HTML snippet that shows the backbone in 3Dmol.js (N, CA, C, O; Angstrom):
<script src="https://3Dmol.org/build/3Dmol-min.js"></script>
<div id="view" style="width:600px;height:400px;position:relative"></div>
<script>
const pdb = `
ATOM      1  N   MET A   1     -23.287  -0.854  -5.227  1.00  0.00           N
ATOM      2  CA  MET A   1     -22.578   0.027  -4.340  1.00  0.00           C
ATOM      3  C   MET A   1     -22.537  -0.587  -2.941  1.00  0.00           C
ATOM      4  O   MET A   1     -23.472  -1.267  -2.518  1.00  0.00           O
ATOM      5  N   PHE A   2     -21.457  -0.339  -2.248  1.00  0.00           N
ATOM      6  CA  PHE A   2     -21.229  -0.905  -0.927  1.00  0.00           C
ATOM      7  C   PHE A   2     -21.659   0.078   0.164  1.00  0.00           C
ATOM      8  O   PHE A   2     -21.791   1.279  -0.075  1.00  0.00           O
ATOM      9  N   LYS A   3     -21.870  -0.457   1.352  1.00  0.00           N
ATOM     10  CA  LYS A   3     -22.136   0.347   2.537  1.00  0.00           C
ATOM     11  C   LYS A   3     -20.850   0.430   3.337  1.00  0.00           C
ATOM     12  O   LYS A   3     -19.967  -0.415   3.193  1.00  0.00           O
ATOM     13  N   LEU A   4     -20.744   1.446   4.179  1.00  0.00           N
ATOM     14  CA  LEU A   4     -19.538   1.663   4.969  1.00  0.00           C
ATOM     15  C   LEU A   4     -19.847   1.497   6.447  1.00  0.00           C
ATOM     16  O   LEU A   4     -20.832   2.034   6.952  1.00  0.00           O
ATOM     17  N   ASN A   5     -18.997   0.751   7.130  1.00  0.00           N
ATOM     18  CA  ASN A   5     -19.105   0.566   8.569  1.00  0.00           C
ATOM     19  C   ASN A   5     -17.723   0.850   9.159  1.00  0.00           C
ATOM     20  O   ASN A   5     -16.729   0.270   8.723  1.00  0.00           O
ATOM     21  N   LEU A   6     -17.664   1.732  10.138  1.00  0.00           N
ATOM     22  CA  LEU A   6     -16.395   2.090  10.765  1.00  0.00           C
ATOM     23  C   LEU A   6     -16.360   1.583  12.194  1.00  0.00           C
ATOM     24  O   LEU A   6     -17.358   1.658  12.912  1.00  0.00           O
ATOM     25  N   THR A   7     -15.212   1.069  12.604  1.00  0.00           N
ATOM     26  CA  THR A   7     -15.042   0.722  14.008  1.00  0.00           C
ATOM     27  C   THR A   7     -14.850   2.010  14.795  1.00  0.00           C
ATOM     28  O   THR A   7     -14.529   3.050  14.220  1.00  0.00           O
ATOM     29  N   LYS A   8     -15.042   1.946  16.083  1.00  0.00           N
ATOM     30  CA  LYS A   8     -14.853   3.118  16.934  1.00  0.00           C
ATOM     31  C   LYS A   8     -13.414   3.613  16.848  1.00  0.00           C
ATOM     32  O   LYS A   8     -13.180   4.821  16.820  1.00  0.00           O
ATOM     33  N   ASP A   9     -12.443   2.697  16.805  1.00  0.00           N
ATOM     34  CA  ASP A   9     -11.035   3.087  16.702  1.00  0.00           C
ATOM     35  C   ASP A   9     -10.766   3.885  15.437  1.00  0.00           C
ATOM     36  O   ASP A   9     -10.083   4.909  15.473  1.00  0.00           O
ATOM     37  N   ALA A  10     -11.307   3.412  14.315  1.00  0.00           N
ATOM     38  CA  ALA A  10     -11.100   4.098  13.044  1.00  0.00           C
ATOM     39  C   ALA A  10     -11.737   5.485  13.071  1.00  0.00           C
ATOM     40  O   ALA A  10     -11.122   6.461  12.641  1.00  0.00           O
ATOM     41  N   LEU A  11     -12.951   5.573  13.569  1.00  0.00           N
ATOM     42  CA  LEU A  11     -13.654   6.849  13.631  1.00  0.00           C
ATOM     43  C   LEU A  11     -12.948   7.818  14.577  1.00  0.00           C
ATOM     44  O   LEU A  11     -12.785   8.992  14.247  1.00  0.00           O
ATOM     45  N   ASP A  12     -12.536   7.349  15.728  1.00  0.00           N
ATOM     46  CA  ASP A  12     -11.834   8.208  16.691  1.00  0.00           C
ATOM     47  C   ASP A  12     -10.554   8.779  16.092  1.00  0.00           C
ATOM     48  O   ASP A  12     -10.269   9.964  16.261  1.00  0.00           O
ATOM     49  N   PHE A  13      -9.779   7.951  15.394  1.00  0.00           N
ATOM     50  CA  PHE A  13      -8.541   8.436  14.787  1.00  0.00           C
ATOM     51  C   PHE A  13      -8.841   9.438  13.680  1.00  0.00           C
ATOM     52  O   PHE A  13      -8.196  10.484  13.596  1.00  0.00           O
ATOM     53  N   TRP A  14      -9.802   9.130  12.844  1.00  0.00           N
ATOM     54  CA  TRP A  14     -10.171   9.978  11.717  1.00  0.00           C
ATOM     55  C   TRP A  14     -10.575  11.364  12.205  1.00  0.00           C
ATOM     56  O   TRP A  14     -10.235  12.367  11.578  1.00  0.00           O
ATOM     57  N   GLU A  15     -11.291  11.423  13.308  1.00  0.00           N
ATOM     58  CA  GLU A  15     -11.762  12.702  13.834  1.00  0.00           C
ATOM     59  C   GLU A  15     -10.652  13.562  14.414  1.00  0.00           C
ATOM     60  O   GLU A  15     -10.859  14.754  14.642  1.00  0.00           O
ATOM     61  N   THR A  16      -9.471  12.985  14.660  1.00  0.00           N
ATOM     62  CA  THR A  16      -8.353  13.775  15.185  1.00  0.00           C
ATOM     63  C   THR A  16      -7.579  14.481  14.085  1.00  0.00           C
ATOM     64  O   THR A  16      -6.756  15.350  14.375  1.00  0.00           O
ATOM     65  N   LEU A  17      -7.823  14.131  12.833  1.00  0.00           N
ATOM     66  CA  LEU A  17      -7.067  14.707  11.717  1.00  0.00           C
ATOM     67  C   LEU A  17      -7.512  16.139  11.438  1.00  0.00           C
ATOM     68  O   LEU A  17      -8.673  16.495  11.641  1.00  0.00           O
ATOM     69  N   ASP A  18      -6.563  16.957  10.968  1.00  0.00           N
ATOM     70  CA  ASP A  18      -6.955  18.308  10.564  1.00  0.00           C
ATOM     71  C   ASP A  18      -7.751  18.233   9.269  1.00  0.00           C
ATOM     72  O   ASP A  18      -7.810  17.176   8.640  1.00  0.00           O
ATOM     73  N   ALA A  19      -8.353  19.318   8.870  1.00  0.00           N
ATOM     74  CA  ALA A  19      -9.315  19.336   7.760  1.00  0.00           C
ATOM     75  C   ALA A  19      -8.739  18.785   6.461  1.00  0.00           C
ATOM     76  O   ALA A  19      -9.406  18.016   5.769  1.00  0.00           O
ATOM     77  N   LYS A  20      -7.516  19.167   6.121  1.00  0.00           N
ATOM     78  CA  LYS A  20      -6.914  18.710   4.851  1.00  0.00           C
ATOM     79  C   LYS A  20      -6.722  17.197   4.858  1.00  0.00           C
ATOM     80  O   LYS A  20      -7.086  16.522   3.895  1.00  0.00           O
ATOM     81  N   LEU A  21      -6.158  16.667   5.924  1.00  0.00           N
ATOM     82  CA  LEU A  21      -5.914  15.223   6.008  1.00  0.00           C
ATOM     83  C   LEU A  21      -7.226  14.453   6.128  1.00  0.00           C
ATOM     84  O   LEU A  21      -7.355  13.354   5.590  1.00  0.00           O
ATOM     85  N   TYR A  22      -8.195  15.030   6.832  1.00  0.00           N
ATOM     86  CA  TYR A  22      -9.517  14.419   6.959  1.00  0.00           C
ATOM     87  C   TYR A  22     -10.137  14.213   5.573  1.00  0.00           C
ATOM     88  O   TYR A  22     -10.664  13.141   5.274  1.00  0.00           O
ATOM     89  N   ARG A  23     -10.069  15.248   4.735  1.00  0.00           N
ATOM     90  CA  ARG A  23     -10.619  15.150   3.375  1.00  0.00           C
ATOM     91  C   ARG A  23      -9.856  14.131   2.535  1.00  0.00           C
ATOM     92  O   ARG A  23     -10.451  13.389   1.752  1.00  0.00           O
ATOM     93  N   GLN A  24      -8.541  14.102   2.702  1.00  0.00           N
ATOM     94  CA  GLN A  24      -7.710  13.156   1.944  1.00  0.00           C
ATOM     95  C   GLN A  24      -8.107  11.713   2.279  1.00  0.00           C
ATOM     96  O   GLN A  24      -8.267  10.887   1.381  1.00  0.00           O
ATOM     97  N   VAL A  25      -8.263  11.421   3.547  1.00  0.00           N
ATOM     98  CA  VAL A  25      -8.669  10.076   3.975  1.00  0.00           C
ATOM     99  C   VAL A  25     -10.105   9.808   3.522  1.00  0.00           C
ATOM    100  O   VAL A  25     -10.415   8.705   3.072  1.00  0.00           O
ATOM    101  N   ALA A  26     -10.973  10.796   3.637  1.00  0.00           N
ATOM    102  CA  ALA A  26     -12.379  10.636   3.242  1.00  0.00           C
ATOM    103  C   ALA A  26     -12.497  10.273   1.763  1.00  0.00           C
ATOM    104  O   ALA A  26     -13.280   9.393   1.405  1.00  0.00           O
ATOM    105  N   ARG A  27     -11.727  10.941   0.899  1.00  0.00           N
ATOM    106  CA  ARG A  27     -11.767  10.628  -0.537  1.00  0.00           C
ATOM    107  C   ARG A  27     -11.392   9.180  -0.790  1.00  0.00           C
ATOM    108  O   ARG A  27     -12.038   8.483  -1.572  1.00  0.00           O
ATOM    109  N   LYS A  28     -10.347   8.741  -0.124  1.00  0.00           N
ATOM    110  CA  LYS A  28      -9.880   7.368  -0.319  1.00  0.00           C
ATOM    111  C   LYS A  28     -10.917   6.361   0.186  1.00  0.00           C
ATOM    112  O   LYS A  28     -11.193   5.361  -0.477  1.00  0.00           O
ATOM    113  N   VAL A  29     -11.484   6.629   1.355  1.00  0.00           N
ATOM    114  CA  VAL A  29     -12.480   5.727   1.935  1.00  0.00           C
ATOM    115  C   VAL A  29     -13.729   5.688   1.055  1.00  0.00           C
ATOM    116  O   VAL A  29     -14.259   4.611   0.784  1.00  0.00           O
ATOM    117  N   LEU A  30     -14.200   6.842   0.609  1.00  0.00           N
ATOM    118  CA  LEU A  30     -15.395   6.880  -0.236  1.00  0.00           C
ATOM    119  C   LEU A  30     -15.161   6.186  -1.577  1.00  0.00           C
ATOM    120  O   LEU A  30     -16.090   5.610  -2.143  1.00  0.00           O
ATOM    121  N   SER A  31     -13.948   6.232  -2.086  1.00  0.00           N
ATOM    122  CA  SER A  31     -13.661   5.535  -3.345  1.00  0.00           C
ATOM    123  C   SER A  31     -13.799   4.021  -3.190  1.00  0.00           C
ATOM    124  O   SER A  31     -14.085   3.324  -4.163  1.00  0.00           O
ATOM    125  N   LEU A  32     -13.594   3.505  -1.962  1.00  0.00           N
ATOM    126  CA  LEU A  32     -13.759   2.070  -1.711  1.00  0.00           C
ATOM    127  C   LEU A  32     -15.203   1.624  -1.905  1.00  0.00           C
ATOM    128  O   LEU A  32     -15.455   0.461  -2.218  1.00  0.00           O
ATOM    129  N   LEU A  33     -16.148   2.535  -1.724  1.00  0.00           N
ATOM    130  CA  LEU A  33     -17.558   2.187  -1.894  1.00  0.00           C
ATOM    131  C   LEU A  33     -17.885   1.825  -3.336  1.00  0.00           C
ATOM    132  O   LEU A  33     -18.841   1.094  -3.594  1.00  0.00           O
ATOM    133  N   PHE A  34     -17.101   2.328  -4.268  1.00  0.00           N
ATOM    134  CA  PHE A  34     -17.313   2.040  -5.686  1.00  0.00           C
ATOM    135  C   PHE A  34     -16.384   0.955  -6.202  1.00  0.00           C
ATOM    136  O   PHE A  34     -16.722   0.225  -7.134  1.00  0.00           O
ATOM    137  N   ASP A  35     -15.209   0.853  -5.590  1.00  0.00           N
ATOM    138  CA  ASP A  35     -14.231  -0.167  -5.986  1.00  0.00           C
ATOM    139  C   ASP A  35     -13.490  -0.625  -4.734  1.00  0.00           C
ATOM    140  O   ASP A  35     -12.499  -0.005  -4.350  1.00  0.00           O
ATOM    141  N   PRO A  36     -13.950  -1.697  -4.091  1.00  0.00           N
ATOM    142  CA  PRO A  36     -13.328  -2.123  -2.836  1.00  0.00           C
ATOM    143  C   PRO A  36     -11.938  -2.749  -2.989  1.00  0.00           C
ATOM    144  O   PRO A  36     -11.247  -2.984  -1.998  1.00  0.00           O
ATOM    145  N   TYR A  37     -11.542  -3.012  -4.209  1.00  0.00           N
ATOM    146  CA  TYR A  37     -10.218  -3.594  -4.459  1.00  0.00           C
ATOM    147  C   TYR A  37      -9.471  -2.735  -5.478  1.00  0.00           C
ATOM    148  O   TYR A  37      -9.205  -3.199  -6.587  1.00  0.00           O
ATOM    149  N   PRO A  38      -9.125  -1.489  -5.125  1.00  0.00           N
ATOM    150  CA  PRO A  38      -8.403  -0.642  -6.081  1.00  0.00           C
ATOM    151  C   PRO A  38      -7.016  -1.201  -6.367  1.00  0.00           C
ATOM    152  O   PRO A  38      -6.531  -2.081  -5.655  1.00  0.00           O
ATOM    153  N   HIS A  39      -6.392  -0.690  -7.398  1.00  0.00           N
ATOM    154  CA  HIS A  39      -5.087  -1.218  -7.825  1.00  0.00           C
ATOM    155  C   HIS A  39      -4.019  -1.090  -6.744  1.00  0.00           C
ATOM    156  O   HIS A  39      -3.059  -1.861  -6.749  1.00  0.00           O
ATOM    157  N   ASP A  40      -4.152  -0.149  -5.825  1.00  0.00           N
ATOM    158  CA  ASP A  40      -3.134   0.029  -4.788  1.00  0.00           C
ATOM    159  C   ASP A  40      -3.464  -0.686  -3.481  1.00  0.00           C
ATOM    160  O   ASP A  40      -2.759  -0.511  -2.487  1.00  0.00           O
ATOM    161  N   SER A  41      -4.530  -1.492  -3.472  1.00  0.00           N
ATOM    162  CA  SER A  41      -4.854  -2.247  -2.253  1.00  0.00           C
ATOM    163  C   SER A  41      -4.031  -3.527  -2.216  1.00  0.00           C
ATOM    164  O   SER A  41      -3.712  -4.109  -3.253  1.00  0.00           O
ATOM    165  N   LYS A  42      -3.696  -3.951  -1.013  1.00  0.00           N
ATOM    166  CA  LYS A  42      -2.937  -5.190  -0.843  1.00  0.00           C
ATOM    167  C   LYS A  42      -3.538  -5.976   0.314  1.00  0.00           C
ATOM    168  O   LYS A  42      -3.954  -5.407   1.322  1.00  0.00           O
ATOM    169  N   SER A  43      -3.575  -7.277   0.150  1.00  0.00           N
ATOM    170  CA  SER A  43      -4.044  -8.170   1.200  1.00  0.00           C
ATOM    171  C   SER A  43      -2.978  -8.232   2.296  1.00  0.00           C
ATOM    172  O   SER A  43      -1.783  -8.238   2.001  1.00  0.00           O
ATOM    173  N   LEU A  44      -3.409  -8.278   3.556  1.00  0.00           N
ATOM    174  CA  LEU A  44      -2.456  -8.364   4.656  1.00  0.00           C
ATOM    175  C   LEU A  44      -1.936  -9.790   4.783  1.00  0.00           C
ATOM    176  O   LEU A  44      -2.706 -10.749   4.727  1.00  0.00           O
ATOM    177  N   ILE A  45      -0.649  -9.920   4.952  1.00  0.00           N
ATOM    178  CA  ILE A  45      -0.025 -11.233   5.098  1.00  0.00           C
ATOM    179  C   ILE A  45      -0.534 -11.880   6.377  1.00  0.00           C
ATOM    180  O   ILE A  45      -0.456 -11.290   7.454  1.00  0.00           O
ATOM    181  N   GLY A  46      -1.055 -13.093   6.253  1.00  0.00           N
ATOM    182  CA  GLY A  46      -1.582 -13.819   7.392  1.00  0.00           C
ATOM    183  C   GLY A  46      -3.044 -13.509   7.701  1.00  0.00           C
ATOM    184  O   GLY A  46      -3.670 -14.186   8.516  1.00  0.00           O
ATOM    185  N   TYR A  47      -3.576 -12.496   7.053  1.00  0.00           N
ATOM    186  CA  TYR A  47      -4.974 -12.087   7.251  1.00  0.00           C
ATOM    187  C   TYR A  47      -5.567 -11.782   5.883  1.00  0.00           C
ATOM    188  O   TYR A  47      -5.896 -10.632   5.594  1.00  0.00           O
ATOM    189  N   SER A  48      -5.705 -12.776   5.056  1.00  0.00           N
ATOM    190  CA  SER A  48      -6.045 -12.572   3.643  1.00  0.00           C
ATOM    191  C   SER A  48      -7.399 -11.905   3.413  1.00  0.00           C
ATOM    192  O   SER A  48      -7.642 -11.386   2.323  1.00  0.00           O
ATOM    193  N   GLU A  49      -8.281 -11.906   4.404  1.00  0.00           N
ATOM    194  CA  GLU A  49      -9.580 -11.258   4.217  1.00  0.00           C
ATOM    195  C   GLU A  49      -9.514  -9.751   4.512  1.00  0.00           C
ATOM    196  O   GLU A  49     -10.488  -9.033   4.283  1.00  0.00           O
ATOM    197  N   TYR A  50      -8.375  -9.275   5.017  1.00  0.00           N
ATOM    198  CA  TYR A  50      -8.181  -7.853   5.312  1.00  0.00           C
ATOM    199  C   TYR A  50      -7.254  -7.234   4.272  1.00  0.00           C
ATOM    200  O   TYR A  50      -6.329  -7.877   3.774  1.00  0.00           O
ATOM    201  N   TYR A  51      -7.526  -5.969   3.957  1.00  0.00           N
ATOM    202  CA  TYR A  51      -6.749  -5.248   2.954  1.00  0.00           C
ATOM    203  C   TYR A  51      -6.257  -3.938   3.534  1.00  0.00           C
ATOM    204  O   TYR A  51      -6.770  -3.449   4.540  1.00  0.00           O
ATOM    205  N   ARG A  52      -5.254  -3.383   2.878  1.00  0.00           N
ATOM    206  CA  ARG A  52      -4.747  -2.077   3.270  1.00  0.00           C
ATOM    207  C   ARG A  52      -4.598  -1.202   2.041  1.00  0.00           C
ATOM    208  O   ARG A  52      -4.271  -1.676   0.953  1.00  0.00           O
ATOM    209  N   ILE A  53      -4.839   0.064   2.233  1.00  0.00           N
ATOM    210  CA  ILE A  53      -4.570   1.068   1.216  1.00  0.00           C
ATOM    211  C   ILE A  53      -3.945   2.258   1.926  1.00  0.00           C
ATOM    212  O   ILE A  53      -4.055   2.398   3.144  1.00  0.00           O
ATOM    213  N   ASP A  54      -3.297   3.103   1.160  1.00  0.00           N
ATOM    214  CA  ASP A  54      -2.669   4.289   1.709  1.00  0.00           C
ATOM    215  C   ASP A  54      -3.402   5.532   1.234  1.00  0.00           C
ATOM    216  O   ASP A  54      -3.847   5.621   0.090  1.00  0.00           O
ATOM    217  N   ALA A  55      -3.514   6.483   2.146  1.00  0.00           N
ATOM    218  CA  ALA A  55      -4.053   7.798   1.829  1.00  0.00           C
ATOM    219  C   ALA A  55      -3.029   8.795   2.353  1.00  0.00           C
ATOM    220  O   ALA A  55      -3.049   9.162   3.528  1.00  0.00           O
ATOM    221  N   GLY A  56      -2.137   9.226   1.476  1.00  0.00           N
ATOM    222  CA  GLY A  56      -1.062  10.108   1.925  1.00  0.00           C
ATOM    223  C   GLY A  56      -0.178   9.382   2.910  1.00  0.00           C
ATOM    224  O   GLY A  56       0.355   8.314   2.609  1.00  0.00           O
ATOM    225  N   GLU A  57      -0.021   9.958   4.084  1.00  0.00           N
ATOM    226  CA  GLU A  57       0.845   9.350   5.099  1.00  0.00           C
ATOM    227  C   GLU A  57       0.093   8.402   6.032  1.00  0.00           C
ATOM    228  O   GLU A  57       0.624   7.987   7.062  1.00  0.00           O
ATOM    229  N   TYR A  58      -1.138   8.063   5.669  1.00  0.00           N
ATOM    230  CA  TYR A  58      -1.957   7.205   6.516  1.00  0.00           C
ATOM    231  C   TYR A  58      -2.273   5.878   5.846  1.00  0.00           C
ATOM    232  O   TYR A  58      -2.430   5.793   4.628  1.00  0.00           O
ATOM    233  N   ARG A  59      -2.361   4.852   6.671  1.00  0.00           N
ATOM    234  CA  ARG A  59      -2.710   3.517   6.211  1.00  0.00           C
ATOM    235  C   ARG A  59      -4.120   3.212   6.695  1.00  0.00           C
ATOM    236  O   ARG A  59      -4.471   3.478   7.845  1.00  0.00           O
ATOM    237  N   ILE A  60      -4.924   2.649   5.793  1.00  0.00           N
ATOM    238  CA  ILE A  60      -6.303   2.295   6.101  1.00  0.00           C
ATOM    239  C   ILE A  60      -6.428   0.779   5.981  1.00  0.00           C
ATOM    240  O   ILE A  60      -6.124   0.207   4.935  1.00  0.00           O
ATOM    241  N   ILE A  61      -6.874   0.135   7.050  1.00  0.00           N
ATOM    242  CA  ILE A  61      -7.063  -1.320   7.043  1.00  0.00           C
ATOM    243  C   ILE A  61      -8.564  -1.588   7.041  1.00  0.00           C
ATOM    244  O   ILE A  61      -9.313  -1.046   7.854  1.00  0.00           O
ATOM    245  N   TYR A  62      -8.984  -2.438   6.105  1.00  0.00           N
ATOM    246  CA  TYR A  62     -10.416  -2.702   5.957  1.00  0.00           C
ATOM    247  C   TYR A  62     -10.670  -4.133   5.533  1.00  0.00           C
ATOM    248  O   TYR A  62      -9.757  -4.864   5.149  1.00  0.00           O
ATOM    249  N   LYS A  63     -11.943  -4.514   5.613  1.00  0.00           N
ATOM    250  CA  LYS A  63     -12.386  -5.849   5.235  1.00  0.00           C
ATOM    251  C   LYS A  63     -13.660  -5.699   4.411  1.00  0.00           C
ATOM    252  O   LYS A  63     -14.489  -4.835   4.698  1.00  0.00           O
ATOM    253  N   VAL A  64     -13.815  -6.525   3.403  1.00  0.00           N
ATOM    254  CA  VAL A  64     -15.018  -6.493   2.567  1.00  0.00           C
ATOM    255  C   VAL A  64     -15.869  -7.709   2.928  1.00  0.00           C
ATOM    256  O   VAL A  64     -15.407  -8.849   2.875  1.00  0.00           O
ATOM    257  N   GLU A  65     -17.130  -7.439   3.297  1.00  0.00           N
ATOM    258  CA  GLU A  65     -18.073  -8.507   3.649  1.00  0.00           C
ATOM    259  C   GLU A  65     -19.347  -8.295   2.842  1.00  0.00           C
ATOM    260  O   GLU A  65     -20.113  -7.378   3.138  1.00  0.00           O
ATOM    261  N   LYS A  66     -19.585  -9.108   1.846  1.00  0.00           N
ATOM    262  CA  LYS A  66     -20.751  -9.010   0.959  1.00  0.00           C
ATOM    263  C   LYS A  66     -20.881  -7.600   0.405  1.00  0.00           C
ATOM    264  O   LYS A  66     -20.126  -7.225  -0.491  1.00  0.00           O
ATOM    265  N   ASP A  67     -21.824  -6.804   0.917  1.00  0.00           N
ATOM    266  CA  ASP A  67     -22.007  -5.444   0.406  1.00  0.00           C
ATOM    267  C   ASP A  67     -21.547  -4.394   1.412  1.00  0.00           C
ATOM    268  O   ASP A  67     -21.998  -3.250   1.365  1.00  0.00           O
ATOM    269  N   MET A  68     -20.646  -4.779   2.327  1.00  0.00           N
ATOM    270  CA  MET A  68     -20.204  -3.893   3.401  1.00  0.00           C
ATOM    271  C   MET A  68     -18.684  -3.746   3.402  1.00  0.00           C
ATOM    272  O   MET A  68     -17.955  -4.733   3.308  1.00  0.00           O
ATOM    273  N   ILE A  69     -18.219  -2.512   3.510  1.00  0.00           N
ATOM    274  CA  ILE A  69     -16.801  -2.232   3.733  1.00  0.00           C
ATOM    275  C   ILE A  69     -16.657  -1.941   5.223  1.00  0.00           C
ATOM    276  O   ILE A  69     -17.217  -0.966   5.724  1.00  0.00           O
ATOM    277  N   MET A  70     -15.915  -2.779   5.925  1.00  0.00           N
ATOM    278  CA  MET A  70     -15.670  -2.586   7.350  1.00  0.00           C
ATOM    279  C   MET A  70     -14.310  -1.929   7.511  1.00  0.00           C
ATOM    280  O   MET A  70     -13.276  -2.568   7.319  1.00  0.00           O
ATOM    281  N   LEU A  71     -14.315  -0.652   7.862  1.00  0.00           N
ATOM    282  CA  LEU A  71     -13.079   0.089   8.084  1.00  0.00           C
ATOM    283  C   LEU A  71     -12.612  -0.221   9.500  1.00  0.00           C
ATOM    284  O   LEU A  71     -13.251   0.186  10.470  1.00  0.00           O
ATOM    285  N   VAL A  72     -11.502  -0.939   9.620  1.00  0.00           N
ATOM    286  CA  VAL A  72     -11.056  -1.441  10.908  1.00  0.00           C
ATOM    287  C   VAL A  72     -10.163  -0.436  11.626  1.00  0.00           C
ATOM    288  O   VAL A  72     -10.394  -0.119  12.793  1.00  0.00           O
ATOM    289  N   LEU A  73      -9.143   0.067  10.932  1.00  0.00           N
ATOM    290  CA  LEU A  73      -8.178   0.973  11.552  1.00  0.00           C
ATOM    291  C   LEU A  73      -7.646   1.975  10.545  1.00  0.00           C
ATOM    292  O   LEU A  73      -7.585   1.713   9.344  1.00  0.00           O
ATOM    293  N   ILE A  74      -7.265   3.123  11.068  1.00  0.00           N
ATOM    294  CA  ILE A  74      -6.520   4.114  10.313  1.00  0.00           C
ATOM    295  C   ILE A  74      -5.331   4.479  11.185  1.00  0.00           C
ATOM    296  O   ILE A  74      -5.490   4.711  12.384  1.00  0.00           O
ATOM    297  N   GLY A  75      -4.142   4.532  10.599  1.00  0.00           N
ATOM    298  CA  GLY A  75      -2.956   4.891  11.373  1.00  0.00           C
ATOM    299  C   GLY A  75      -1.862   5.404  10.475  1.00  0.00           C
ATOM    300  O   GLY A  75      -1.975   5.368   9.249  1.00  0.00           O
ATOM    301  N   LEU A  76      -0.801   5.880  11.091  1.00  0.00           N
ATOM    302  CA  LEU A  76       0.336   6.368  10.317  1.00  0.00           C
ATOM    303  C   LEU A  76       0.953   5.236   9.510  1.00  0.00           C
ATOM    304  O   LEU A  76       1.138   4.126  10.007  1.00  0.00           O
ATOM    305  N   ARG A  77       1.266   5.537   8.265  1.00  0.00           N
ATOM    306  CA  ARG A  77       1.773   4.526   7.348  1.00  0.00           C
ATOM    307  C   ARG A  77       3.153   4.023   7.747  1.00  0.00           C
ATOM    308  O   ARG A  77       3.432   2.830   7.621  1.00  0.00           O
ATOM    309  N   ASN A  78       4.001   4.891   8.214  1.00  0.00           N
ATOM    310  CA  ASN A  78       5.374   4.497   8.534  1.00  0.00           C
ATOM    311  C   ASN A  78       5.542   4.088   9.988  1.00  0.00           C
ATOM    312  O   ASN A  78       6.657   4.064  10.508  1.00  0.00           O
ATOM    313  N   ASP A  79       4.441   3.767  10.637  1.00  0.00           N
ATOM    314  CA  ASP A  79       4.452   3.410  12.046  1.00  0.00           C
ATOM    315  C   ASP A  79       3.887   1.998  12.203  1.00  0.00           C
ATOM    316  O   ASP A  79       2.751   1.739  11.805  1.00  0.00           O
ATOM    317  N   ASP A  80       4.662   1.097  12.772  1.00  0.00           N
ATOM    318  CA  ASP A  80       4.204  -0.288  12.941  1.00  0.00           C
ATOM    319  C   ASP A  80       3.094  -0.421  13.976  1.00  0.00           C
ATOM    320  O   ASP A  80       2.501  -1.491  14.108  1.00  0.00           O
ATOM    321  N   ASN A  81       2.806   0.649  14.710  1.00  0.00           N
ATOM    322  CA  ASN A  81       1.761   0.576  15.732  1.00  0.00           C
ATOM    323  C   ASN A  81       0.399   0.231  15.151  1.00  0.00           C
ATOM    324  O   ASN A  81      -0.410  -0.411  15.820  1.00  0.00           O
ATOM    325  N   VAL A  82       0.131   0.648  13.918  1.00  0.00           N
ATOM    326  CA  VAL A  82      -1.164   0.344  13.307  1.00  0.00           C
ATOM    327  C   VAL A  82      -1.337  -1.177  13.171  1.00  0.00           C
ATOM    328  O   VAL A  82      -2.437  -1.695  13.361  1.00  0.00           O
ATOM    329  N   TYR A  83      -0.264  -1.881  12.846  1.00  0.00           N
ATOM    330  CA  TYR A  83      -0.347  -3.342  12.716  1.00  0.00           C
ATOM    331  C   TYR A  83      -0.410  -4.021  14.087  1.00  0.00           C
ATOM    332  O   TYR A  83      -1.107  -5.022  14.252  1.00  0.00           O
ATOM    333  N   LYS A  84       0.309  -3.483  15.063  1.00  0.00           N
ATOM    334  CA  LYS A  84       0.246  -4.038  16.415  1.00  0.00           C
ATOM    335  C   LYS A  84      -1.160  -3.874  16.974  1.00  0.00           C
ATOM    336  O   LYS A  84      -1.701  -4.794  17.587  1.00  0.00           O
ATOM    337  N   LYS A  85      -1.747  -2.710  16.762  1.00  0.00           N
ATOM    338  CA  LYS A  85      -3.111  -2.459  17.234  1.00  0.00           C
ATOM    339  C   LYS A  85      -4.100  -3.377  16.512  1.00  0.00           C
ATOM    340  O   LYS A  85      -5.040  -3.883  17.125  1.00  0.00           O
ATOM    341  N   PHE A  86      -3.890  -3.591  15.216  1.00  0.00           N
ATOM    342  CA  PHE A  86      -4.739  -4.491  14.433  1.00  0.00           C
ATOM    343  C   PHE A  86      -4.681  -5.900  15.005  1.00  0.00           C
ATOM    344  O   PHE A  86      -5.719  -6.536  15.189  1.00  0.00           O
ATOM    345  N   GLN A  87      -3.490  -6.392  15.286  1.00  0.00           N
ATOM    346  CA  GLN A  87      -3.354  -7.741  15.830  1.00  0.00           C
ATOM    347  C   GLN A  87      -3.995  -7.867  17.211  1.00  0.00           C
ATOM    348  O   GLN A  87      -4.581  -8.901  17.531  1.00  0.00           O
ATOM    349  N   ARG A  88      -3.887  -6.825  18.027  1.00  0.00           N
ATOM    350  CA  ARG A  88      -4.535  -6.843  19.346  1.00  0.00           C
ATOM    351  C   ARG A  88      -6.052  -6.866  19.201  1.00  0.00           C
ATOM    352  O   ARG A  88      -6.743  -7.522  19.981  1.00  0.00           O
ATOM    353  N   LYS A  89      -6.569  -6.156  18.211  1.00  0.00           N
ATOM    354  CA  LYS A  89      -8.007  -6.119  17.972  1.00  0.00           C
ATOM    355  C   LYS A  89      -8.557  -7.504  17.614  1.00  0.00           C
ATOM    356  O   LYS A  89      -9.669  -7.859  18.006  1.00  0.00           O
ATOM    357  N   LEU A  90      -7.778  -8.267  16.878  1.00  0.00           N
ATOM    358  CA  LEU A  90      -8.223  -9.584  16.440  1.00  0.00           C
ATOM    359  C   LEU A  90      -8.040 -10.657  17.504  1.00  0.00           C
ATOM    360  O   LEU A  90      -8.637 -11.730  17.420  1.00  0.00           O
ATOM    361  N   SER A  91      -7.228 -10.372  18.489  1.00  0.00           N
ATOM    362  CA  SER A  91      -6.977 -11.370  19.555  1.00  0.00           C
ATOM    363  C   SER A  91      -8.092 -11.441  20.547  1.00  0.00           C
ATOM    364  O   SER A  91      -8.029 -12.226  21.493  1.00  0.00           O
TER     365      SER A  91
END
`;
const viewer = $3Dmol.createViewer("view");
viewer.addModel(pdb, "pdb");
viewer.setStyle({}, {cartoon: {color: "spectrum"}});
viewer.zoomTo();
viewer.render();
</script>
């Protein structure tokens, strides 16, 4: 089983969600602890060590390091801002 580590950005965004969406994202994130590479995960182009999955209308960007899931960002799926913010974080 994996451990979970959240960045401040991911945690701050997650805490702004209403209860229903919070639970939806939580289920998806907790499922990563048992299977960090689910069938709907995809590697990010140009950042092969990072993956993305969707939880409803939200996109979750994460990285797997040994026994740790590093949750980097959560953002709206249909909004390119999540990727712009991700690239700024890595710069």
